[in-house]
Every structure is written in structure tokens, then in C-alpha cells.
DRENDO-1510 file (C-alpha; in Angstrom, 1 decimal, always signed):
<recs>
REC; n; res; u; v; w
REC; 1; MET; +0.1; -48.0; +191.5 .
REC; 2; ASP; -0.8; -47.6; +187.7 .
REC; 3; LEU; +1.3; -44.2; +187.0 .
REC; 4; VAL; -0.2; -44.1; +183.3 .
REC; 5; LYS; -3.6; -44.1; +184.7 .
REC; 6; ILE; -2.9; -41.4; +187.2 .
REC; 7; ILE; -1.3; -39.1; +184.9 .
REC; 8; GLN; -4.2; -39.3; +182.4 .
REC; 9; ASP; -6.5; -38.8; +185.6 .
REC; 10; ASP; -4.4; -35.4; +186.4 .
REC; 11; TYR; -4.3; -34.2; +182.9 .
REC; 12; LYS; -8.3; -34.2; +182.8 .
REC; 13; HIS; -8.4; -32.0; +185.9 .
REC; 14; PHE; -5.4; -30.2; +185.5 .
REC; 15; PRO; -4.2; -28.0; +187.6 .
REC; 16; GLU; -7.1; -29.0; +190.3 .
REC; 17; ASN; -6.6; -32.2; +192.6 .
REC; 18; GLN; -3.1; -33.3; +191.1 .
REC; 19; ASN; -1.9; -36.4; +192.6 .
REC; 20; TYR; +1.4; -35.6; +194.1 .
REC; 21; SER; +2.0; -38.9; +195.6 .
REC; 22; ILE; +3.4; -40.3; +192.5 .
REC; 23; TYR; +6.4; -37.7; +192.5 .
REC; 24; ALA; +9.8; -38.2; +194.3 .
REC; 25; GLU; +10.5; -35.7; +197.2 .
REC; 26; ASN; +13.5; -34.5; +195.3 .
REC; 27; ILE; +11.7; -34.5; +191.7 .
REC; 28; HIS; +13.8; -32.4; +189.1 .
REC; 29; PHE; +11.5; -30.3; +186.8 .
REC; 30; LYS; +12.7; -28.6; +183.9 .
REC; 31; ASP; +11.3; -26.5; +181.0 .
REC; 32; LYS; +12.1; -23.5; +179.0 .
REC; 33; ILE; +11.3; -21.3; +182.3 .
REC; 34; TYR; +11.8; -23.4; +185.2 .
REC; 35; ASP; +14.8; -25.8; +186.3 .
REC; 36; PHE; +14.3; -26.7; +189.8 .
REC; 37; TYR; +14.7; -29.8; +192.5 .
REC; 38; GLY; +11.8; -30.5; +195.1 .
REC; 39; LEU; +8.0; -31.4; +195.3 .
REC; 40; LYS; +7.2; -28.6; +197.2 .
REC; 41; LYS; +8.8; -26.2; +194.5 .
REC; 42; TYR; +6.7; -28.5; +191.9 .
REC; 43; GLN; +3.5; -27.9; +193.8 .
REC; 44; LYS; +4.0; -24.0; +194.1 .
REC; 45; MET; +5.0; -23.8; +190.4 .
REC; 46; ILE; +1.3; -25.5; +189.7 .
REC; 47; GLY; -0.1; -22.9; +192.4 .
REC; 48; PHE; +1.3; -20.0; +190.4 .
REC; 49; LEU; -0.1; -21.1; +187.0 .
REC; 50; THR; -3.5; -22.0; +188.7 .
REC; 51; LYS; -3.6; -18.1; +190.3 .
REC; 52; CYS; -2.1; -16.3; +187.5 .
REC; 53; PHE; -4.0; -17.9; +184.4 .
REC; 54; LYS; -7.4; -18.2; +183.8 .
REC; 55; ASN; -9.2; -21.0; +182.2 .
REC; 56; LEU; -5.9; -23.3; +182.2 .
REC; 57; HIS; -6.5; -26.4; +180.4 .
REC; 58; LEU; -4.1; -29.4; +179.9 .
REC; 59; GLU; -5.0; -31.8; +176.9 .
REC; 60; LEU; -3.2; -35.1; +176.9 .
REC; 61; HIS; -2.9; -36.0; +173.0 .
REC; 62; ASP; -0.7; -39.3; +173.8 .
REC; 63; ILE; +1.0; -41.5; +176.3 .
REC; 64; GLN; +3.4; -43.9; +176.2 .
REC; 65; ARG; +5.3; -46.0; +179.1 .
REC; 66; ASN; +8.6; -47.8; +178.4 .
REC; 67; GLU; +10.6; -49.6; +181.4 .
REC; 68; ASN; +11.8; -46.5; +183.3 .
REC; 69; GLN; +10.2; -43.5; +181.1 .
REC; 70; ILE; +6.8; -42.3; +180.7 .
REC; 71; ASP; +6.3; -40.0; +177.5 .
REC; 72; THR; +3.3; -37.7; +177.1 .
REC; 73; ARG; +2.4; -35.4; +174.2 .
REC; 74; TRP; -0.1; -32.4; +175.2 .
REC; 75; THR; -1.4; -28.8; +174.5 .
REC; 76; MET; -1.7; -26.4; +177.6 .
REC; 77; THR; -4.1; -23.2; +176.9 .
REC; 78; TRP; -5.0; -20.5; +179.2 .
REC; 79; ASN; -6.1; -17.0; +179.1 .
REC; 80; SER; -3.3; -14.7; +180.0 .
REC; 81; PRO; -4.1; -11.9; +183.0 .
REC; 82; LEU; -3.9; -9.0; +180.8 .
REC; 83; PRO; -6.7; -6.6; +180.2 .
REC; 84; TRP; -7.8; -8.3; +176.8 .
REC; 85; GLN; -6.9; -11.8; +178.3 .
REC; 86; PRO; -5.5; -13.1; +175.2 .
REC; 87; PHE; -5.9; -16.9; +174.8 .
REC; 88; ILE; -2.5; -18.8; +174.6 .
REC; 89; SER; -1.6; -22.2; +173.2 .
REC; 90; VAL; +1.6; -24.1; +173.8 .
REC; 91; SER; +1.8; -27.6; +172.8 .
REC; 92; GLY; +5.0; -30.0; +173.5 .
REC; 93; THR; +6.0; -33.4; +175.0 .
REC; 94; SER; +7.1; -34.5; +178.3 .
REC; 95; GLU; +9.6; -37.0; +179.5 .
REC; 96; LEU; +9.0; -38.4; +182.8 .
REC; 97; LYS; +12.1; -40.5; +184.3 .
REC; 98; VAL; +10.5; -43.5; +186.6 .
REC; 99; GLU; +12.5; -44.8; +189.5 .
REC; 100; ASN; +10.9; -47.3; +192.3 .
REC; 101; ASN; +7.5; -46.3; +190.8 .
REC; 102; LEU; +7.9; -42.7; +191.4 .
REC; 103; ILE; +8.4; -40.1; +188.9 .
REC; 104; VAL; +12.0; -38.6; +189.6 .
REC; 105; ALA; +12.4; -36.2; +186.9 .
REC; 106; HIS; +9.5; -34.2; +184.6 .
REC; 107; TYR; +11.3; -32.8; +181.6 .
REC; 108; ASP; +8.9; -30.5; +179.5 .
REC; 109; TYR; +9.8; -29.7; +175.6 .
REC; 110; TRP; +7.6; -27.0; +173.9 .
REC; 111; ASN; +6.9; -27.2; +170.3 .
REC; 112; CYS; +7.4; -23.4; +170.0 .
REC; 113; SER; +9.8; -20.8; +171.5 .
REC; 114; ILE; +9.4; -18.5; +174.5 .
REC; 115; PHE; +9.2; -15.7; +171.8 .
REC; 116; ASP; +6.2; -17.3; +170.1 .
REC; 117; VAL; +4.4; -17.5; +173.3 .
REC; 118; ILE; +4.9; -13.8; +174.0 .
REC; 119; LYS; +3.8; -13.1; +170.3 .
REC; 120; GLN; +0.4; -14.9; +171.0 .
REC; 121; HIS; -0.3; -12.1; +173.7 .
REC; 122; PHE; -0.3; -9.3; +171.0 .
REC; 123; PHE; -1.1; -10.9; +167.6 .
REC; 124; MET; -3.7; -13.2; +166.7 .
REC; 125; GLY; -3.1; -16.2; +164.5 .
REC; 126; LYS; -0.4; -19.2; +164.6 .
REC; 127; ASN; +2.8; -19.0; +166.0 .
</recs>
């Protein structure tokens, strides 16, 4: 199983039709909002994003694999469900820890603060 190829494909059609077979049952996910263990919770989080945000898109800028880690650089964009549907953009990186050809941890690091994301809902322009 080529994890890099699968991840590239998943980014292309995110959040639809994600390949969850590449994740361990007890995957640890962490970003500025979430911190949890478990594949079912991971799937629920992706489902929440799908239901709440419009025009959700995840652009992959770079992907590199070392022996036990895959690093990605990305930008996620969406329209928030407010009446004026502001366009939101968050760039960042992910560290995916790999054991036995399964992703056991997914850590997202944003290039902005949560406050910067909130500001995008009300002010046009850069963070």
C-alpha cells in the first residue's frame, strides 16, 4: 500500500470518499481545536466538516515521506455557514506518524491563530 499516493488522492477529493483503511483504529488526532483518539471520532470530525462548511477544499502543496513519518503542507478553504458565507482560508502542515504501514497519529499545525480564523469571518483581507 503506497500511503503517499493514497493521501494525495484523498486530498484531491477531500472530504468525500476518504480512504480510512490507512489509519489505525486508535489514531491520535490533534490540532488547535481537537485532540482525541479513535478512527470513528476521526470519521465523525470529517463528517462534521462536510455538514457544516460549504465548498470545503483541501489543497496539497507538498508531501514528503521519511521512514516513519509523512509530512504535508496544505491549505484548507471553505465558506462558513453564516448568512454572508465568508470565505475562510487556513494554511498549515501535518505530521502523520506511521507504524506497520498505518497512520497512528495525525498532527495538524496551522500557520495562523484561531483568532485569525475568527477575524476572517468578519473582516476582508489577510490574517
